Every structure is written in C-alpha cells, then in structure tokens.
C-alpha positions as CSV (number, residue, x, y, z in Angstrom):
1,M,-249.6,-71.9,-9.8
2,R,-247.6,-71.1,-6.6
3,Q,-248.3,-73.6,-3.8
4,K,-249.3,-72.3,-0.4
5,F,-247.8,-73.8,2.8
6,H,-249.2,-73.5,6.3
7,L,-247.0,-71.8,8.9
8,S,-247.0,-75.0,10.9
9,S,-245.6,-76.9,7.9
10,V,-242.8,-74.4,7.4
11,S,-241.9,-74.5,11.1
12,L,-241.7,-78.2,11.0
13,I,-239.5,-78.3,7.9
14,S,-237.3,-75.6,9.4
15,G,-237.0,-77.6,12.6
16,L,-236.0,-80.7,10.8
17,L,-233.4,-78.9,8.8
18,L,-231.9,-77.4,12.0
19,C,-231.8,-80.8,13.6
20,C,-230.0,-82.3,10.6
21,A,-227.5,-79.5,10.6
22,L,-226.7,-79.9,14.3
23,N,-226.5,-83.7,13.9
24,G,-224.1,-83.3,11.0
25,F,-221.9,-81.0,13.0
26,A,-221.9,-83.4,15.9
27,Q,-220.7,-86.2,13.6
28,N,-217.9,-84.0,12.1
29,R,-216.7,-81.8,15.0
30,E,-214.2,-84.3,16.4
31,K,-212.8,-85.0,12.9
32,F,-211.9,-81.3,12.4
33,V,-211.2,-80.2,16.0
34,I,-207.5,-79.8,15.3
35,S,-206.3,-77.8,12.4
36,A,-203.2,-76.0,11.1
37,K,-204.9,-74.6,8.0
38,A,-205.3,-70.9,7.1
39,G,-208.4,-69.3,5.7
40,G,-211.1,-70.4,8.2
41,I,-213.8,-67.9,9.0
42,N,-213.9,-67.7,12.8
43,A,-216.3,-64.8,13.4
44,V,-218.8,-62.7,11.4
45,T,-220.9,-59.8,12.6
46,G,-222.9,-57.4,10.5
47,Q,-223.0,-57.6,6.7
48,A,-220.2,-59.5,5.0
49,S,-219.9,-61.4,1.6
50,V,-217.5,-63.6,-0.1
51,H,-216.5,-63.9,-3.8
52,A,-215.0,-67.3,-4.5
53,K,-212.3,-67.5,-7.2
54,G,-213.9,-68.3,-10.5
55,E,-217.4,-67.4,-9.5
56,S,-219.3,-64.5,-10.9
57,D,-221.4,-63.5,-7.9
58,W,-220.8,-62.4,-4.3
59,Q,-222.4,-64.6,-1.7
60,Q,-223.3,-64.1,2.0
61,L,-220.2,-65.0,4.1
62,M,-220.9,-67.8,6.6
63,I,-219.1,-68.8,9.8
64,T,-218.6,-72.3,8.2
65,D,-216.7,-70.9,5.2
66,D,-213.1,-71.8,4.5
67,L,-211.3,-69.4,2.1
68,E,-209.2,-70.8,-0.7
69,A,-206.4,-69.0,-2.6
70,G,-208.0,-66.2,-4.7
71,D,-211.2,-65.9,-2.6
72,R,-212.2,-62.4,-1.5
73,V,-214.2,-61.1,1.4
74,R,-215.8,-57.6,1.8
75,T,-217.8,-56.0,4.5
76,A,-220.5,-53.3,4.8
77,N,-220.1,-50.4,7.2
78,D,-221.3,-52.6,10.1
79,G,-219.4,-55.7,9.0
80,R,-216.6,-57.3,11.0
81,V,-214.9,-60.6,10.0
82,E,-212.2,-62.7,11.7
83,I,-210.1,-64.9,9.5
84,L,-207.6,-67.5,10.8
85,L,-204.1,-67.1,9.4
86,N,-201.2,-69.4,10.6
87,P,-202.0,-70.8,14.1
88,G,-201.9,-68.0,16.6
89,S,-202.5,-65.2,14.0
90,Y,-205.9,-63.6,13.4
91,L,-206.8,-61.2,10.6
92,R,-209.8,-58.9,11.6
93,L,-211.4,-56.9,8.9
94,G,-213.2,-53.6,9.7
95,G,-216.2,-52.0,8.0
96,N,-216.2,-51.0,4.3
97,S,-213.2,-53.2,3.7
98,E,-212.1,-55.8,1.2
99,V,-209.4,-58.5,1.4
100,E,-208.2,-61.3,-0.8
101,L,-206.5,-64.4,0.5
102,S,-203.8,-64.6,-2.2
103,N,-202.1,-67.8,-0.8
104,N,-203.5,-70.0,1.9
105,S,-200.5,-72.3,2.4
106,L,-198.6,-71.9,5.7
107,A,-195.3,-71.8,3.8
108,N,-196.3,-68.9,1.6
109,L,-199.2,-67.3,3.4
110,E,-200.3,-64.0,1.9
111,F,-203.3,-61.8,1.9
112,R,-204.0,-58.6,-0.1
113,L,-205.8,-55.7,1.6
114,I,-207.6,-54.0,-1.3
115,R,-209.3,-51.3,0.7
116,G,-210.4,-50.4,4.2
117,T,-208.9,-51.4,7.6
118,A,-207.5,-54.6,9.0
119,I,-205.9,-55.6,12.3
120,V,-203.5,-58.6,12.6
121,E,-203.1,-60.0,16.0
122,A,-200.1,-62.4,15.9
123,T,-199.8,-64.5,19.1
124,G,-196.9,-66.8,19.7
125,V,-193.4,-67.1,21.1
126,E,-191.6,-63.8,20.9
127,E,-188.7,-64.9,18.6
128,T,-190.7,-67.1,16.3
129,Q,-190.5,-66.0,12.7
130,L,-194.0,-65.8,11.2
131,L,-193.6,-64.3,7.7
132,I,-197.2,-63.4,7.0
133,N,-197.0,-61.7,3.6
134,I,-199.2,-58.7,2.9
135,S,-199.8,-56.7,-0.2
136,T,-201.8,-53.5,-0.9
137,P,-202.2,-51.3,-3.9
138,H,-199.1,-49.4,-2.7
139,T,-196.7,-51.8,-1.2
140,R,-195.6,-55.3,-0.1
141,L,-194.5,-56.3,3.4
142,A,-194.2,-59.2,5.8
143,I,-195.1,-59.5,9.4
144,D,-192.0,-61.1,10.9
145,R,-192.8,-61.4,14.7
146,Q,-195.7,-61.8,17.1
147,G,-197.3,-58.5,17.7
148,L,-200.2,-56.2,16.9
149,Y,-200.6,-54.5,13.5
150,R,-203.1,-52.3,11.8
151,L,-203.3,-51.4,8.1
152,N,-205.5,-48.9,6.4
153,V,-205.8,-48.6,2.6
154,V,-207.3,-45.8,0.7
155,P,-206.9,-47.2,-2.9
156,N,-206.1,-44.0,-4.8
157,D,-204.2,-42.3,-2.0
158,A,-202.0,-44.3,0.4
159,T,-201.5,-47.3,2.7
160,E,-200.9,-46.7,6.4
161,L,-199.2,-49.3,8.6
162,I,-199.2,-49.1,12.4
163,V,-196.8,-51.4,14.2
164,R,-197.9,-51.2,17.8
165,K,-195.9,-54.3,18.8
166,G,-193.8,-56.7,16.8
167,R,-191.7,-56.3,13.6
168,V,-192.4,-55.9,9.9
169,I,-190.1,-56.3,6.9
170,L,-190.7,-54.0,4.0
171,G,-190.7,-55.8,0.7
172,D,-188.8,-53.4,-1.6
173,T,-186.0,-52.5,0.7
174,N,-186.0,-55.3,3.4
175,T,-186.1,-52.5,6.0
176,K,-187.2,-53.8,9.4
177,I,-189.9,-51.7,11.2
178,K,-190.1,-52.4,14.9
179,G,-193.0,-51.7,17.3
180,G,-194.0,-48.1,18.1
181,N,-193.7,-46.9,14.5
182,K,-196.0,-45.7,11.7
183,V,-195.3,-46.1,8.0
184,V,-197.2,-44.4,5.2
185,F,-196.8,-45.6,1.6
186,F,-197.6,-43.2,-1.2
187,A,-197.4,-43.9,-4.9
188,T,-193.8,-42.6,-5.1
189,A,-192.6,-42.1,-1.5
190,V,-192.5,-43.7,1.9
191,S,-192.8,-42.0,5.3
192,I,-191.6,-43.6,8.6
193,A,-192.1,-42.0,12.0
194,K,-192.4,-42.8,15.6
195,L,-195.9,-43.2,17.0
196,T,-196.8,-40.1,19.0
197,D,-199.0,-40.0,22.1
198,Q,-201.8,-38.6,19.9
199,D,-201.3,-41.5,17.5
200,K,-201.6,-44.0,20.4
201,K,-204.8,-42.4,21.7
202,F,-206.2,-42.5,18.2
203,E,-205.6,-46.2,17.8
204,K,-208.1,-46.9,20.6
205,T,-210.8,-45.0,18.7
206,V,-210.5,-47.0,15.5
207,P,-214.0,-48.8,15.2
208,V,-212.6,-52.3,14.6
209,E,-210.1,-51.9,17.5
210,T,-212.7,-52.4,20.2
211,W,-214.1,-55.5,18.5
212,S,-210.6,-56.9,17.9
213,K,-209.7,-56.5,21.6
214,D,-213.0,-58.2,22.7
215,R,-212.3,-61.0,20.3
216,A,-208.8,-61.5,21.7
217,E,-210.1,-61.8,25.2
218,M,-212.8,-64.2,24.2
219,L,-210.4,-66.5,22.3
220,A,-208.0,-66.6,25.3
221,K,-210.9,-67.6,27.5
222,A,-211.8,-70.3,25.0
223,N,-208.2,-71.6,25.3
224,R,-208.5,-71.6,29.1
225,R,-211.7,-73.7,28.8
226,I,-209.9,-76.6,27.1
227,N,-209.4,-79.5,29.5
228,N,-207.4,-82.7,29.5
229,R,-210.3,-84.8,28.3
230,M,-210.9,-82.6,25.3
231,L,-207.2,-82.8,24.4
232,T,-206.9,-86.5,24.8
233,S,-209.9,-87.1,22.6
234,A,-208.7,-84.7,19.9
235,F,-205.2,-86.0,19.6
236,A,-205.8,-89.7,20.2
237,S,-205.9,-90.6,16.5
238,F,-203.6,-88.1,14.9
239,N,-200.2,-88.9,13.3
240,S,-197.5,-87.9,15.8
241,N,-194.7,-87.5,13.2
242,D,-196.1,-85.8,10.1
243,F,-198.7,-83.6,11.7
244,F,-196.7,-82.2,14.7
245,Y,-193.4,-81.9,13.0
246,G,-194.7,-79.6,10.2
247,F,-196.1,-76.9,12.6
248,R,-193.9,-77.2,15.7
249,R,-192.9,-73.5,15.6
250,S,-196.2,-72.3,17.0
251,G,-199.1,-74.6,17.7
252,F,-202.5,-75.5,16.3
253,W,-206.0,-74.2,15.9
254,F,-208.3,-76.0,18.3
255,Y,-212.1,-76.0,17.9
256,N,-213.7,-75.4,21.3
257,S,-217.4,-76.3,20.9
258,S,-218.4,-74.6,24.2
259,S,-217.2,-71.3,22.7
260,S,-218.2,-72.0,19.1
261,C,-214.9,-71.0,17.7
262,Y,-211.3,-72.0,16.9
263,T,-208.8,-70.8,19.5
264,F,-205.0,-71.0,19.5
265,L,-203.4,-74.1,21.2
266,P,-199.7,-73.2,21.5
267,F,-196.8,-75.5,22.2
268,G,-195.8,-73.4,25.2
269,Y,-197.4,-70.9,27.5
270,T,-197.8,-67.5,25.7
271,N,-199.8,-64.3,25.8
272,S,-201.8,-62.4,23.3
273,P,-200.4,-59.0,22.3
274,Y,-203.5,-57.6,24.0
275,G,-202.3,-59.1,27.3
276,A,-204.6,-62.1,27.7
277,S,-202.9,-65.4,28.5
278,Y,-203.1,-68.8,26.7
279,P,-202.3,-71.2,29.6
280,T,-203.6,-74.4,28.0
281,T,-200.7,-75.7,25.9
282,I,-199.2,-78.7,24.1
283,Y,-196.1,-79.3,26.3
284,G,-194.4,-82.0,24.1
285,G,-197.1,-83.3,22.0
286,Y,-196.7,-86.8,20.6
287,G,-193.5,-85.7,18.8
288,Y,-190.1,-87.3,19.3
289,T,-188.0,-86.0,22.2
290,G,-184.4,-87.2,22.5
291,G,-185.1,-90.2,20.3
292,G,-188.2,-91.4,22.2
293,R,-191.8,-90.5,22.4
294,G,-192.7,-87.2,24.1
295,Y,-195.4,-86.6,26.6
296,P,-199.0,-86.4,25.5
297,P,-200.8,-83.0,25.3
298,V,-201.5,-81.5,28.7
299,A,-204.0,-78.8,29.6
300,G,-202.5,-76.1,31.7
301,G,-204.0,-75.5,35.1
302,S,-206.0,-72.4,35.9
303,N,-202.8,-70.9,37.3
304,G,-201.3,-71.2,33.8
305,S,-198.5,-73.4,35.0
306,Y,-195.6,-74.4,32.7
307,P,-194.1,-77.9,32.5
308,G,-192.5,-78.7,35.8
309,G,-195.1,-76.5,37.7
310,T,-197.8,-77.6,39.9
311,G,-200.7,-77.2,37.5
312,G,-202.0,-79.6,35.0
313,G,-205.6,-79.8,36.1
314,T,-208.6,-78.7,34.2
315,A,-208.4,-75.0,33.4
316,S,-211.2,-72.7,34.3
317,G,-212.5,-70.0,32.0
318,G,-214.9,-67.2,31.8
319,S,-217.9,-66.7,29.6
320,G,-217.7,-67.3,25.9
321,G,-218.1,-63.6,25.1
322,S,-221.0,-61.8,23.5
323,G,-222.7,-62.6,20.2
324,S,-223.8,-66.0,18.8
325,Y,-221.8,-68.1,16.5
326,S,-223.0,-71.1,14.5
327,A,-221.0,-74.3,15.1
328,P,-219.1,-74.8,11.8
329,V,-218.8,-78.1,9.9
330,R,-215.5,-77.4,8.2
331,T,-213.6,-79.0,5.4
332,M,-210.3,-79.2,7.1
333,P,-208.0,-82.0,5.8
334,T,-208.3,-85.4,7.4
335,M,-205.1,-86.4,9.2
336,P,-203.6,-89.9,9.1
337,A,-204.6,-92.0,12.2
338,P,-202.0,-94.4,13.4
339,S,-202.1,-95.9,16.9
340,A,-201.5,-93.4,19.7
341,P,-198.4,-93.9,21.8
342,S,-198.6,-96.5,24.6
343,M,-199.9,-95.0,27.8
344,A,-199.4,-98.2,29.9
345,A,-198.9,-97.7,33.6
346,P,-195.5,-98.5,35.1
347,R,-194.8,-101.8,36.8
348,D,-194.5,-102.3,40.6
349,P,-190.8,-103.2,41.3
350,D,-191.8,-106.0,43.7
351,S,-194.9,-107.6,42.2
352,G,-194.2,-106.8,38.6
353,Q,-197.9,-105.9,38.2
354,R,-199.1,-102.8,36.4
355,V,-199.9,-100.0,38.9
356,R,-202.8,-97.9,37.7
357,A,-203.5,-94.4,39.0
358,S,-207.0,-93.4,39.9
359,P,-208.8,-91.9,36.9
360,E,-209.0,-88.1,36.8
361,R,-212.4,-86.6,37.4
362,P,-213.8,-84.6,34.5
C-alpha cells in the first residue's frame, strides 16, 4: 500500500535536503575554487540532458556536472549550455544541438559537434596558441588563437564555420583561416569566402548569439568582482611550482560564489572577443621569477590597471546577470598544499624590527 505524506512533512524534508546541499557546498567551495580542468558545466537554461560514456540512458544535465571524455550533451529547442574548455575558452551550445567531449585533457582537448549550433568564445592573450580541436561529421579543425567562432552542423548536408575573430587551422590541409571568413564543408568539397555585410548582420540574429554575448558580459563582471581577499584565500594552499607551471600560458578558472559561476582569471589583463574586459589578473602568481619567488596574486583595480599601474584595490563589478544558477559542488582534482611563500614584512634599517603595514580593509 502506498504511504501518504502530509504536505508539511514533505516541505520539512525538502528544507532539510536543501540545507544539507548548501552546507555541503560551503564545505567544498574553497577546495575547488581554482581549476584548470575542462568539461565543467557553467550554465544551463531550458531543457538539456547528458549521456555519460558507458551509460544506457540520458539524464537531466545539472549545473554541477563535470563532463568526462566520451560524455555527450544535447539540448531541446529552448536549451542553452555553457561548457568550460581550457581556461579562458567557453563552448556555448544552442538549441536542438548535440556535442561530445572527445578528450577533456588540456594537452589534447577536443570536442565533436554532432548536430546543431555552437559558439566558442576564446579569451586570452592574442598570440597564445590554444589548439582546441574540433570534429564534425564533415571535417576536423583546430582553433589556434583567441577569438570568436560559430559552427553549424546539418548531419547529412554540411558543416558551416564562421571565424569572426581569431584563426583556425583546417585538419586535412593545415590551411589557416583568419577572422572575417566563412568556410563550408561538404562531403566532397570545401568552400572558403570572405564574410559579407549580410553575413555579419545575420550573425547577430542567430538565436544562441544573444545568449552568448550576455554570458560573456556576465563572466567579465564576475571577474571584476574578485577581490584580493578572495585571491589570497584561494591560492594560499596551492603548490606554486606544479600547478602554476603547467598552465602559465593563459590562466585559471576561478569560482566566484557571488556570481554562482566559474570565470576566467588570466595571468595578464585581457579582453573578451565581445569587448568586455577581465581586469582582475594573476600578475606573477607564486611561480618562479628570475630564480626567486614571484609576487602573490593581485586583484586588479576597478580601472583595470596592469602591473606597475596605480590600481590594485578591490575591483568593483556590476550585477551577476539574469537567471539563477545553483552553486556547484564539483569534483575538480585536489591540488598539493605546501606552505605558501613567506609574506614577512621588511625590516626597519635602523631598529631591525619588522615594519608591518596597516591591514587592507575588505
């Protein structure tokens, strides 16, 4: 016989479960606040599902999911999904689309767009080589530079690649396609042409484009809301040699709890291809500089100052954007935790005593 529960009991149980979930997040957030891993789900709107490699069924995609190699994601007509690639690069999936994360290692990162539309926003230093490998039913290619890219796949027809900014290397011929070009891959032919004014106007009408641009602005704001206290707390226990050295070309993913998402924390001041700035940076990290310890992470000022500038205070930011996002409890790898570099104050040349500066206000 099926038991009956009173509404008050159900509400109580639901409340307890929610409290446990939030408590679990609070205990784990600091542990996973810094990441250089690809495959994290950073935003989901509408209907989206995931098919884990080796599983038989599709499951509802959650904001807390981390994709592994071989996992697939698909969206309904109203679905939108943002997936973290290498730090600074976002894959945004449009409606009625399907993608597989073929390889989630940063050294050989690759995804396969099976059908539908995807936008890649690659933020970083202009000359940094990214090599985000992409395959479709019709071709293979690699995103080589920071920029803005859109792919559209009709499985039995063709793959369309729009390079608005940046550079792509075609897999079969190693041909380099620069920004301002469109490439269409058919079963037996390839067409390359300059983007016309009509093409550029059309790009603004693509349904996922508006969402992608809004996300880019929100993530840049999340970067501007990172302050010195957050950085000091996040980096205090991480290995300065192994962790920083491996990903020094771009930066890290940084979880900003006030914005409920990961944002890009670059090593130097940079802009999104959409134009929004990322003023909060890691100037030298805890890495080695000229044989000695470098400077600790510093949050850029609200004026987006670079090392040597007058900034360095807590950055101000706008609102966290529209929509609500659950705070994820992720399964990012735990980093080694040696002692942080000595931050002892300098000695007074006359007295020999330590001279301590007044503490910075939060």
